[in-house]
N, C-alpha and C positions, 0 to 999 in steps of 0.2 A: 397650653392654653388654647380657648376657642372661642372664635366668633360668631354668635348667633345670628338668625336672617333680621330680627329688630336692630339690633346693635349696627350690623353691615348697613341697614337700609338709613340709619342715623347717620354715620358715617360718609354714605354715599353723598348725600345731600348736601353735606357742607362744602362751603367754597374754598373755606383754607384745605391745603394739603394733609395729607394724614396718613403715614407709615408707623405700623407696627411690627417689633420683632418680639418671639419668644425669648426665654430666659438664656436660650443657647446662641442668641443673636441671629436666628434665622429669621428673614422677613415670611410674614404669615399674611400681611395685608396692605395695600395701598388703596386709595380713592380715587375718582376719575381726577379730583383737583389737582392729585398729588403729581399725576401724569401731567395734566396740563401745563403747570409750574415747571415741573423739572423737564419734561419730555422725556421721562422713563415709562418704558412699555411693561406694564405687569406681568404677560408672561413670560419676561426676560428675568425678573428681579424676585418674583414670588418663588418662596422655597431655596431660595438662594443665603449663603452667610453673607450678612453685611461688607463685610472687608471685602469679598469679592466682586459685588456690584455697585458698592457706593462708596468707594474709596477715599478716606479720609473722613469718614462720618464719625462721630463722637458718639452716638446712640449707644455703642458696647460698654463706653467708659460710664455711661450713665446706669447701665443694667449691671455692669461690675461692682460699682459705687456707691450706687442708690442715692446717688445726687442729683437734682435736678441741674438742667443748663438752660438760659433763659436768653433769648435775642442772640445768637450766635450767627452770624454770617457767613453766608455759603455763595460761593460759586464755582460752577461746572460749567465747562466750556464758556459759552456766552450768558449762561443763567445765573440770576444773582437773587439771591431770598433770603429770609430771615428765618433760623429754626428754634422752635422752643422743645425743648426733649425731657422728657419725664419717666422714671421708673413705673412699672404698674406694679403694686403690692397685694398681696392676696394672703392673709392670716400670718400677717408680719414676715411675710417672704417673697420678695423679687422673684416675679412670676413672667417679666419682659419688660418692653421698653416703649414710649410712642414719640414721635416727632409731628410736630405741627408745622407746615410749610406756609410762609407768608410772602407775598410778593413784595416788592420794593417798588413804590409811586412815588410819594414823597412823602416826609417828615408825619405831617399830622396822620395821614393815612396809615404808616407804620404803628404809629402812638394805638391809633384806635383797634388795629388789627390784632396788636400784643395784647392789647385788654381782652379783646374778643376772644383770642387762644387761650387766656388765661383760664378763662372761665370754660372754655371747652374742655380744657384738661381736666378742671375740676370735675364737671361734670361728669366727662368719661370715666374719672377713677372713680367718682361717687357710685358712677351706674354700673362698672365690674364689680364693685363690693357688694352693693346690694344682691346683685344676682348671684351671688356665692355666699352670703353671709349665713346660710342654713346649712348644717352639715348633719341633721338628724333627719332619719327615716324612720319609719314605724317598724322595721327590722332591726334599728337599732336599740329598740326599747327592749332591755330585759327584763323578761317576766314569764315564769312557767306556771306560776300559781293560777288556778282556774279564773280567779278574780281579774287578776292582771291579762289574760287571754281574753277574754270578755270585753277589757275596758279596750283593748288594743283594736279587735273586729269591730268595734262599735266608732272607733276614732276613725279606721278606714274606711269605713260606710258612709260617716260624716264628709270626710275629706272629698268625695265624689260628688258631694252637693255644693252648691256656692251661697249657702245661706251663712248667717254669722254663728259663731258658737263661744260658750260660754263653760272655762273650763274651772272647776272648783277644786278644793283640796286642801289640806294642810300645807304649812310651808315645808320647802324640800321634798315633796313628793313629784316634781319634775312638771310642771304645769309647763314652761318654755319648750321643754324637750318634746312635749305633745301639740304645743301650737307649732314648733317647727315641721314635725311629721305631717302633721294635717296640710301645711302649707304644701309640703313637699310630694305629697300624693294627690294634689289637687289641680285642677287645671290652670290654675295660677303659678306652677312650680317656676316658670321661666321668668316669672315678673318678681318684682322686689318684695322681700319680706323686710318689713321695719318694726322693730321692738322698743317700747319706751314703759319705763315702769311710773306709773302714774303718782307713787308715793315719793319719790324724787326729787320732785320739783314741785315749787311752791304755784299756787293756781295760776297767777298771770303770766309765768313764764312755761308751763304747762298749756296753757292756751297759744301763746305764740310757737311753741314748738311745734304743736298738733295742726294749727290753721296758717301758720305763718304771719307775716307782718310785711307793712310798706315802710319805704324810706321813710324816717324820720318820725315812725309812729309813738316811739318814747325813747326816753334819754337810754344810749348805750346802742340803739340799734344799729346793725350795721348798714354802712353806706350799700343803696341798691335792693335792700330789704332781705326776706328769708322766705323761701316759698312754702316752708313746712313739712311735717312728715306725710300730711294726706297727699301733697301733691308728688312727694317723694317714690310713695307706695302707689301711686294712679295703677290700676291694671294688676296690681298686687294684694296684699296683705299686711294689714296693722296688727299688731298684738299690742295689747293695752294690760300690761299686767297689774296686778294691784288696783283696778278700777273701782274698788269700794272707797278709795282716799281722794277721787276727783269730787272738786267742789260741785255743790246743788246747782250753781248757776252754771257753770261750765258742761255739766252734764245737760243743761237745755240744748246747748249749741252743738254739743255731740250727738243729740238726739234728732236736730233740723239735718244737721250733715247726712246722718244713716238713712234717714226719709226722704229727703230731696235730692242725696246725691250732689249736692253743691256744697261749697265753702268759702266763706268772706276771710281774707287776712285781718289781723287785727290793724287799725287804723286805714283798711282799704273801703272802697265803696263798691267795685265789682266782686261780682260771684264769680267762681272756677266751678265746673263741673268736672266730679270726680267719681272714680268706680273702684272701690277698696272692700275688700272683705274684710269685718272685725272679728278677730279672736281676742276675747277678754277673759281673764283670769282674776281670782280671790281665793282668799283663804277666808272670809268672812262670809255669815248669812247675808245677802242681798234682800231676800224674805224678810227677813229680821228688820234690816235697816230700812225697809219700806214702809212697817208699821211705824218706823221710829220718826218717818219723814226725814233720813237720811242719804235716800237712793231713791230716785225717780222711778215709779212703778213701770211709766211708758217707757223709758229707756230700756228697763229690764226687760221685756218682753221683746225689744227691738235685739238686743243682745243675747238672748236666752232663746233663739229660735231651736238650737243645740244645743243639750247641757252634758259635760261628761263631769262626773265625779272620782276623783283619784283617790283610792283606797289609800291609808295611812299605812307604813309597812308592818306592823303590829299586826294588822286584820290580813296579811297577804304573806305569812312566814315563810312560806315555800321560796320566797323569791331571793332571802336573804344570803345565801349560799352560794346562788348562781352569780348576782350581783358581787360578792367577795371574790369568787374568782376569776371574773372580769376584770375589777381592779388589780387582782395579783398579775391575771396576765400581761395588762397593759403596762405594769410596773416592771415587769419582767426584765426587758432590754436595757433598763437605766440600773435595775439592780445585777444585772449578770447572772442571775441565779434562778433557779424555781423555786419558790417559797410555798411553803403549803400550810395548813391548819391544823392544831393539836385537837383532840377529841374536848378537850374541856373548853376550848375555845368556841367550838361550833355550838356546846350548849350553852353556854354565856351567850353568844350572838343571838341564838333562837329566845332565851329567856327575855333578854333586854325588850323592853317595850319602846324603842326609836322614837322619842318625842321629835326630834329634828328630822326622822325619817331618812331617805335613801342620801341627803346631803350628809346626816350628822355618821351613817355607816362608811360614808366613802372617808370620811373625815377620820375618823378611828381606824380604819384601816392604814390610811396613811401615817397616823400616828404611832402604831403598831410596828410597821415596818421599819421605821425611824428608830425605835426602840429596840428593834430583834437585834441580834448580834449573828444570827446565824438562818439557817434555811426552814425553820420552824418557828411559825408564831405560837407563843405559848400563852397562857393567862396573866402572868405578871409582866407582860406588855401590853396589855389592855391599858386603858383610862380607870382610874380607880371606880370613879361612879357608875362605869359601865360595868365593871366587874363584880362590885358590892351588889347593884340592884337585880343583875344576871343572876347572881348565885343564890340571891335570897326566894326568888321564886322557885315555884314547883316546877319542875321537870317538865318543857314541852316534848312531846313525843316527836323525834325527829328521824323522818325518812331517809333510806339510803337514794343515792340517787339512782337506782336503776327503778327503785319503788315510786321515786318520781315521774320519771318518765314514764312506766305504764298507766301509773294513775292519769297522767295528762292524756295518754292516747285512748285511754277508757273513756273518759272525760267527751273527749274528740268525738269519737264512736257513738256513744250515745246522743250526742247530738244530731249528727249525720242521721241516726236511725230514726230519731222523731221527727227529722224533716222528710225521711224518704220512705219511711215504713219499715216493720221488721218483716215483710213479706221476703220472698226470693227473689222477685224482681225488684222489690226497694233495696235488697241486700248487694245485688248489683250495681245499684248506682252508688249508694254508700260506699263501696269498693272502688268504683271508678272517681268518687270527688276526692277520696281519701289518699289517692295515688298508689292503691296496692291491689293484689290479685286478691278475687272471692275465697280463695284456701286461704291464704292470709288471714283475711278477715273471720273466717272461720276459726282459724285457729286461736287468734286474740280474744274471740268472745270466749271461746271453752276454758282459754286461761284466765279470763276474768271472773269464770264462774266460782 
C-alpha cells in the first residue's frame, strides 16, 4: 500500500493526527498533526512495527479483525487524546489501518472532533477505493483478431487525449473493460474512476447520484446532503453506462455540466466547478434515438468526440480460443489441474454466433468446467443450445495457433510498411518499429509470400 503525493498533501493539511500502517502493522505515514499531538518524531517510527514504537496501540487488532474502534482514550506519558481506528479495505481485502487522533479539550470540542474524524475516515477510505477501483489496462484486453488489434490501438490513441468518449457495442462486448483501460492509460489515471449504470436507477435518483443533493432536498435525504458522483470524480473520469436510458430532461442537465463544467446539487442554490472526463457507453443506436426525439443531438456531439465501436464476438472469431484459454488459465489454480478443449468443442465454439458475446462465452466455459469430470472439455459438457446451434452451422475454418500468430505478424508488418514505405530505408524503419532485425524482417516477408 502506497500513499501518493495528492493523498499526502491532503493528510498533511489535516488538523487531526493521522497514522497509517500497512497490513503487516508497519507504520508507513504520520502527518504533522500526529507529531504535534503525540510528540512522536516521524523519523523514529516510520518504517517500524507498531508494537515496538507505539506500545499498547490497538490498531493491529483493527487490522487483524477488520473491526473499527471508535473513541478509544489513549494516554502516553502526559499526552492524552482520543483515537478512532478503521481498517483500510481494498477489493474485499484488508490492506492496512488508519488512526485518527483527536486532542482532548472539553466535551463539546471532543464531540465535534469525533464527528469530523468519522467524516474524514469515510472520505479517506472512499478516496483510497476510488484510486484503486480500476484493474484493467489495454494489455489486459485479449484480442489477436485484426479487428480487436485495431480497436485496442484506437483506444490507446484516444486515451492520450482528454476528450469525451462514446463506446458502442452489443451487450457483453466489454465496454466497461475498455472504459477502465482508457482511464488507466490517460493523464487522469491517478485520479478517481467512477462508474454508474444509467438504467439501474430511476431518473430522480440518478440525478441525485450524479449531481448530489443538499440536506432536506427530499424525503429520505441523508443529513448533511451528498456530494454526488461528479464531485467524487473531480479531476478523474465518470463512466456512464447505458446512457441511452437517461431521461430526456436529465440529459439537458448533463449537457450543461459538460459544457460549463459546473454542477448544481438537487435542492441547492450554489454551483460547483468540476473537471471530469466523460466516457459513455450504449448498446443502442443514439443516432436513431435522436431521430425519434429520445436523445439530445447536442449531448450526443458532446459525448461522442471520439467513438469506439466494439465488434461482436461472431465478427472476430479468432479471439474465441485465446479468450477460452485465458479463462482456463485463471481457473487452473482453483481446479488444481490443467484443462484442455477437445477438437469437437473447438469447432462448436467457433461455429456458434455468441449473441451474449464475451460474457456468454465465459459463462459457457464456467458451465463446462462444472460439468466436466476430467481434464478435457468435451462436447457433452456444453449447454445444449450452444451445442445444437454450433453443430448445425457449416464448419468455419479453424486456424492453428501458429497460423494465427503468423497472420497477426503479417498484418502488423503490412501496416508498418504502408506507413514507412517499401524501400530499403523504409524497411529499416519498419524493422526498428517492430523491434526486430532487418534480416528477420526479410525472412518474415519471404515466408509470407
